[in-house]
N, C-alpha and C positions, 0 to 999 in steps of 0.2 A: 356111939359105936363105929368104929371103922371098919371098912371093907378091905381085906388083903386082896390086891390084884396081881395075878401072875405076871411077872416082869417077862419083857421081851428079850431074847437073846440077841446079839449082835447079827447072827445068821437070819434069824427071823425079821430083824428090821430090815436089812437088804432086801429079803423077799417082798417085803410091804412097802417099800418105798415110792414106787410108781403109784400104787393106790393112794398112798398118803399125798403125793403132790398132786394128784387128780381130785381129791377130796372125796375118795371113794371109800374109806374105811367107816366103820360103824364108829359111834360116839366112843366106845369103850376100847376099840383098837386104836383110835386116835389118842386117847388119853395116855394108853400103855405106849405108844409111838413116841409120844411127847415127853413122857416121864424118863424114858430111856435116853432120848436127846439129850435132857437136862443132866444126864450123869455120865454120859460117855463121850468123851471128846473126839474119840475116833470116828464113832457114827455121826457127830457133829459135824465133822469136817467131810464125811462120805455124803451126807445129805447136801451140804453146800455145793460140793462138786457135782452132784447130780442136778441141782438148780443150775449152776453155770453151764452145765454141757447141754441141757434143754433149750436155755437161753441162745447159747451160740448157735447150735444145729437149727434151731427154729429160725435163724436169720440166713441161713443157706439157701441159695436158689439151685435149682435142678442143674442149671448151667455151670455152676461153680463146682461141681463134683466132676473130677476128669474120669474117663473110664477106667484107669488103673486104680484109681480110689476107690469107686464104685465096687471093682472086683475084689480089691483088697477088704472092702468092709462086709461085703457079702459071704466071703470066705471065712471072714473072722467069726461071724454069727452062725454061719452054716452048722457048726459044730456045737454050739452053744447048748447047754441042757443045764436047767434048773436043779440046784442041788438037793 
């Protein structure tokens, strides 16, 4: 007997991507996430973009960020609200 698992939407995947990358999802949610990634090329690309962004940003030093860049980043995220 197989159990039907509710599939994730692309929006749900986007909301879970950070927890997935940090290994913080439950085994059931990890399976749903990976099932979606296996079927959705757009979300697969998004996941790889997030991995690459984390990799690159993790290499930045505090001194590498100009005051203008810091201001722009703060401004960009100030108005961000989860959907």
